[in-house]
C-alpha positions as CSV (number, residue, x, y, z in Angstrom):
1,M,0.0,0.0,0.0
2,S,2.8,2.4,0.9
3,A,4.5,1.7,-2.5
4,I,1.3,2.4,-4.4
5,L,0.8,5.7,-2.6
6,K,4.4,6.7,-3.2
7,E,4.1,5.8,-6.9
8,C,1.2,8.3,-7.0
9,G,3.4,11.0,-5.6
10,K,2.1,10.9,-2.0
11,T,4.3,11.5,1.0
12,V,3.7,8.5,3.3
13,I,4.4,8.6,7.1
14,E,4.0,5.1,8.5
15,D,2.6,4.7,12.0
16,A,3.4,1.1,12.7
17,G,2.7,-1.1,15.7
18,V,-0.9,-0.4,16.3
19,M,-1.9,-3.1,18.8
20,P,-5.2,-4.8,19.4
21,N,-7.0,-2.6,22.0
22,P,-4.9,0.5,21.2
23,T,-3.5,2.2,24.2
24,V,-3.5,5.8,25.3
25,Q,0.3,5.8,25.1
26,K,0.1,4.8,21.4
27,L,-2.5,7.5,20.9
28,Y,-0.1,10.2,22.2
29,E,2.6,8.8,20.0
30,G,0.4,8.9,16.9
31,C,-0.7,12.5,17.6
32,R,2.9,13.7,17.8
33,L,3.7,11.9,14.5
34,A,0.7,13.4,12.7
35,K,1.3,16.9,14.0
36,E,5.1,16.9,13.4
37,N,4.5,15.8,9.8
38,A,1.5,18.0,9.1
39,V,-0.5,14.9,8.0
40,D,-3.6,15.7,6.0
41,L,-5.1,12.1,5.8
42,I,-5.0,9.1,8.1
43,L,-5.3,5.9,6.2
44,A,-6.2,2.9,8.4
45,V,-5.2,-0.4,6.9
46,G,-6.3,-3.2,9.2
47,G,-9.2,-4.2,11.4
48,G,-11.3,-2.4,14.0
49,S,-8.4,-1.5,16.4
50,V,-6.6,0.2,13.6
51,C,-9.7,2.1,12.5
52,D,-10.6,3.1,16.0
53,Y,-7.0,4.3,16.6
54,A,-7.1,6.3,13.4
55,K,-10.2,8.1,14.5
56,A,-8.7,8.7,17.9
57,V,-5.7,10.3,16.3
58,S,-7.9,12.3,14.0
59,V,-9.8,14.0,16.8
60,S,-6.8,14.3,19.2
61,T,-3.9,15.6,17.1
62,Y,-5.1,19.2,17.5
63,C,-6.8,18.8,20.8
64,E,-5.3,21.4,23.3
65,D,-6.3,19.3,26.3
66,D,-5.3,15.7,27.2
67,P,-7.5,13.8,24.7
68,W,-7.9,10.8,27.1
69,E,-9.3,13.1,29.7
70,K,-11.4,15.2,27.3
71,Y,-12.8,12.6,24.9
72,Y,-12.8,9.3,26.8
73,L,-13.2,10.3,30.5
74,R,-15.3,13.4,30.2
75,M,-16.9,12.4,26.9
76,E,-16.8,15.9,25.5
77,E,-17.5,16.6,21.8
78,V,-14.9,17.7,19.4
79,D,-14.2,21.4,19.2
80,N,-10.9,21.3,17.4
81,A,-9.7,20.5,13.8
82,I,-10.3,16.9,12.8
83,L,-8.0,15.0,10.4
84,P,-9.9,13.0,7.8
85,V,-9.7,9.2,7.9
86,G,-10.0,6.5,5.3
87,C,-10.2,2.7,5.9
88,I,-9.1,-0.4,4.1
89,L,-10.3,-3.4,6.0
90,T,-8.4,-6.6,6.5
91,M,-10.6,-7.9,9.3
92,V,-14.4,-7.3,10.0
93,G,-16.5,-7.1,13.1
94,T,-16.3,-3.7,14.7
95,G,-18.2,-1.7,12.0
96,S,-15.6,1.0,12.6
97,E,-15.4,1.6,8.9
98,M,-18.8,3.4,8.9
99,N,-19.3,5.0,12.3
100,G,-17.7,7.5,14.6
101,G,-16.8,5.0,17.4
102,S,-13.3,4.8,18.9
103,V,-12.2,2.7,21.8
104,I,-8.9,3.4,23.7
105,T,-7.4,1.4,26.6
106,N,-5.5,2.9,29.5
107,H,-3.8,0.0,31.3
108,E,-2.5,2.2,34.1
109,Q,-6.1,3.1,35.0
110,K,-7.5,-0.3,34.1
111,R,-10.0,1.4,31.8
112,K,-11.1,0.6,28.3
113,I,-13.5,3.3,27.0
114,G,-15.3,3.9,23.8
115,H,-16.5,7.3,22.6
116,V,-19.0,7.4,19.7
117,F,-18.2,10.7,18.0
118,G,-20.5,12.4,15.6
119,D,-20.8,12.1,11.8
120,N,-17.9,14.5,11.3
121,V,-15.6,11.7,12.6
122,F,-17.0,9.0,10.2
123,P,-14.3,7.8,7.8
124,K,-14.5,9.7,4.5
125,F,-14.3,6.4,2.6
126,S,-13.8,2.7,3.3
127,I,-12.7,0.0,1.0
128,L,-14.3,-3.4,1.8
129,N,-12.8,-6.4,-0.1
130,P,-13.7,-9.8,1.4
131,E,-10.6,-11.3,-0.1
132,F,-8.4,-9.2,2.2
133,T,-9.8,-11.1,5.1
134,Y,-9.2,-14.6,3.9
135,T,-5.9,-15.1,5.8
136,L,-7.2,-14.3,9.2
137,P,-6.7,-17.1,11.8
138,P,-9.9,-18.8,12.8
139,Y,-9.8,-17.4,16.3
140,Q,-9.8,-13.8,15.0
141,M,-12.3,-14.6,12.3
142,T,-14.9,-16.0,14.7
143,A,-14.2,-13.2,17.3
144,G,-15.2,-10.8,14.6
145,F,-18.4,-12.8,13.9
146,F,-19.5,-12.5,17.5
147,D,-18.6,-8.8,17.7
148,I,-21.1,-8.3,14.8
149,M,-23.7,-10.5,16.6
150,S,-23.2,-8.5,19.8
151,H,-23.6,-5.1,18.1
152,I,-26.9,-6.2,16.8
153,L,-28.2,-7.7,20.0
154,E,-27.1,-4.6,22.1
155,Q,-29.5,-2.6,19.9
156,Y,-32.2,-5.3,19.5
157,F,-32.8,-6.0,23.2
158,S,-34.2,-2.7,24.1
159,G,-37.8,-1.5,23.9
160,E,-40.8,-3.3,22.5
161,D,-42.2,-0.8,20.0
162,D,-39.5,-0.5,17.3
163,N,-40.8,-3.0,14.8
164,T,-39.1,-1.9,11.6
165,S,-35.7,-1.6,13.3
166,D,-36.2,-5.0,14.9
167,Y,-37.1,-6.7,11.6
168,I,-34.0,-5.3,10.0
169,A,-31.9,-6.6,13.0
170,E,-33.5,-10.0,12.7
171,G,-32.6,-10.2,9.1
172,L,-29.0,-9.3,9.7
173,L,-28.8,-11.9,12.5
174,R,-30.2,-14.7,10.3
175,S,-27.8,-13.8,7.5
176,L,-24.8,-13.7,9.9
177,I,-25.7,-17.1,11.4
178,H,-26.1,-18.7,8.0
179,S,-22.9,-17.2,6.5
180,S,-20.8,-17.9,9.6
181,R,-21.5,-21.6,9.3
182,I,-20.3,-21.6,5.8
183,A,-17.2,-19.4,6.5
184,I,-15.9,-21.6,9.4
185,K,-15.8,-24.6,7.0
186,N,-14.5,-22.6,4.0
187,P,-12.9,-19.3,4.9
188,T,-12.4,-18.4,1.3
189,D,-16.1,-18.6,0.4
190,Y,-16.5,-15.2,-1.2
191,E,-20.3,-15.1,-0.9
192,A,-20.2,-15.9,2.9
193,R,-17.3,-13.6,3.7
194,S,-18.8,-10.7,1.6
195,N,-22.1,-11.0,3.3
196,I,-20.5,-11.1,6.8
197,M,-18.4,-8.0,5.8
198,W,-21.6,-6.2,4.8
199,I,-23.5,-7.2,7.9
200,A,-20.7,-5.9,10.1
201,T,-21.0,-2.5,8.5
202,W,-24.8,-2.3,8.8
203,A,-24.7,-3.7,12.4
204,L,-23.2,-0.5,13.7
205,N,-23.7,2.4,11.4
206,T,-26.7,3.8,13.4
207,L,-29.4,2.3,11.1
208,I,-30.8,-0.3,13.4
209,A,-30.6,2.0,16.4
210,K,-33.2,4.3,15.0
211,G,-36.0,4.8,17.5
212,K,-34.3,2.6,20.1
213,S,-32.8,3.3,23.5
214,T,-30.2,0.5,23.1
215,D,-28.4,-1.5,25.8
216,W,-24.6,-1.9,25.5
217,M,-24.2,-3.6,28.9
218,V,-22.4,-6.6,27.4
219,H,-19.9,-4.2,25.8
220,M,-19.4,-2.4,29.1
221,I,-18.5,-5.6,30.9
222,G,-16.5,-6.9,28.0
223,Q,-14.4,-3.7,27.7
224,S,-13.7,-3.9,31.4
225,I,-12.4,-7.4,31.0
226,G,-10.3,-6.2,28.1
227,A,-8.8,-3.5,30.3
228,Y,-7.5,-6.2,32.7
229,T,-6.5,-8.9,30.3
230,D,-6.0,-7.3,26.8
231,A,-8.1,-10.2,25.5
232,T,-9.6,-10.2,22.0
233,H,-12.7,-7.9,22.1
234,G,-15.2,-10.3,20.4
235,M,-14.3,-13.1,22.8
236,T,-14.8,-10.9,25.9
237,L,-18.4,-10.3,24.5
238,S,-19.0,-14.0,23.8
239,A,-17.9,-15.1,27.3
240,I,-20.3,-12.7,28.9
241,S,-23.4,-12.8,26.6
242,I,-25.1,-16.0,27.6
243,P,-25.0,-15.4,31.4
244,Y,-26.1,-11.8,30.8
245,Y,-29.0,-12.6,28.5
246,R,-30.2,-15.4,30.7
247,Y,-30.2,-13.0,33.7
248,I,-32.1,-10.2,32.0
249,C,-34.5,-12.4,30.0
250,P,-37.4,-12.2,32.5
251,Y,-37.3,-8.4,32.2
252,G,-37.7,-8.4,28.4
253,L,-39.5,-11.7,28.0
254,Q,-41.6,-10.8,24.9
255,K,-38.5,-9.7,23.0
256,F,-36.6,-12.8,23.9
257,K,-39.5,-14.9,22.8
258,R,-39.6,-13.0,19.5
259,Y,-35.8,-13.5,19.1
260,A,-36.2,-17.2,19.6
261,V,-39.0,-17.6,17.0
262,N,-37.8,-15.1,14.4
263,V,-34.1,-15.6,14.5
264,W,-33.6,-19.2,15.7
265,G,-36.8,-20.7,14.3
266,V,-38.0,-22.1,17.7
267,E,-41.4,-23.7,17.4
268,A,-43.8,-21.9,19.8
269,A,-46.7,-24.3,19.8
270,G,-47.5,-25.8,23.2
271,K,-44.8,-23.9,25.1
272,T,-44.8,-21.1,27.6
273,D,-43.2,-17.8,26.8
274,E,-40.4,-18.6,29.2
275,Q,-39.8,-22.0,27.6
276,I,-39.6,-20.4,24.1
277,A,-37.3,-17.6,25.2
278,A,-35.0,-20.1,27.0
279,E,-34.9,-22.3,23.9
280,G,-33.8,-19.4,21.8
281,L,-30.9,-18.7,24.1
282,D,-30.0,-22.4,24.1
283,C,-29.9,-22.2,20.3
284,M,-27.6,-19.2,20.5
285,E,-25.3,-21.0,22.9
286,A,-25.1,-24.0,20.6
287,W,-24.2,-21.9,17.6
288,M,-21.5,-20.1,19.7
289,N,-20.0,-23.5,20.6
290,E,-20.3,-24.6,17.0
291,I,-18.1,-21.8,15.6
292,G,-15.6,-22.0,18.5
293,L,-16.2,-19.0,20.6
294,V,-14.9,-18.5,24.1
295,M,-17.6,-19.1,26.7
296,N,-15.7,-18.7,30.0
297,I,-13.9,-15.6,31.1
298,K,-11.1,-17.7,32.7
299,D,-10.2,-18.7,29.2
300,L,-9.4,-15.0,28.6
301,G,-7.0,-14.8,31.5
302,V,-9.4,-13.5,34.1
303,T,-8.5,-14.6,37.6
304,D,-10.8,-14.6,40.7
305,D,-9.0,-11.6,42.1
306,M,-9.7,-9.5,39.0
307,I,-13.5,-10.0,39.1
308,E,-14.3,-7.3,41.7
309,G,-12.2,-4.8,39.7
310,I,-13.8,-5.7,36.4
311,A,-17.3,-5.3,37.9
312,R,-16.3,-1.9,39.4
313,G,-14.9,-0.8,36.0
314,S,-18.0,-1.7,34.1
315,F,-20.1,1.4,33.3
316,Q,-23.8,0.8,34.2
317,M,-26.0,1.5,31.2
318,E,-29.7,2.4,31.3
319,G,-31.0,1.5,27.9
320,G,-31.7,-2.2,28.3
321,Y,-34.4,-4.2,30.1
322,K,-32.6,-4.2,33.4
323,I,-30.3,-1.6,35.0
324,L,-27.7,-3.8,36.7
325,T,-26.3,-3.2,40.2
326,H,-22.7,-3.8,41.0
327,D,-23.7,-7.1,42.7
328,E,-25.6,-8.2,39.6
329,I,-22.6,-7.6,37.4
330,L,-20.5,-9.6,39.9
331,Q,-23.0,-12.4,39.6
332,I,-22.8,-12.5,35.8
333,L,-19.0,-12.5,35.9
334,K,-19.0,-15.3,38.4
335,E,-21.5,-17.3,36.3
336,S,-19.1,-16.9,33.3
337,S,-16.1,-18.1,35.3
338,R,-17.7,-21.5,36.4
């Protein structure tokens, strides 16, 4: 890519070494590099972490305050110059190619925080070629699949009166489940990988959130796990999701029933609403095991002495069916560690 750009007469300043779960120290480094070289475009070539990092640098380079404090702790909006970002994806899952989201990790503070910036931070263009994702290891591929699933569910499991948004979400979920089963058997199946790439983009570009409050509690717990372990993001979500959804199911029973029937094809005849909803979550758990997702937080490096801190570091969201207490978050974490 650098060679192509140089052939076109462009000056290329490479910012190498962007890690999964990009850190605040790396953010400061990138800001210095961009400012010293008067960069006028940030081209993110990689997966969600690279795209998130690029957007963080784009809003932070000309920020007069500490960007970690201003944008990630205080969640202030951007009031300085923003560098434009373009994306070329080599991994899918985050949807970062078509949204304003950016997640940064501060290991010293044990915090991993996402800020969803406005439309002015959206990438100016993104190139999505499924063939660029073929060489991903299976672990990273399936982690991306579940990141997509979780993005949709975080928006789906909120409210009861958003029928159009929910039907779109259900279609995306069915397509993801179908295509994922093909992709794990044949990672170079173009049709499956292209559909998954497209689903990832639509899962988090604000479309299916229209008219909804949205939840995001799984992400809050997952991000806190990541701050302690640096584990792959999608796997932190998979390890928490089943215990979380089983816990909140009674508070959003009708939506969980609908999910079971419309997404997983559960037969409703002769069953109670509770039985239908539970069967849907059983189907989800079976699919997760089928594609090789992590189901226990201990497999991510979480130890018993971390659990209290992880719970304490989980932001408590108010958009889902149940606002969790600290003790309830602890209970969910412990359930995932058994």
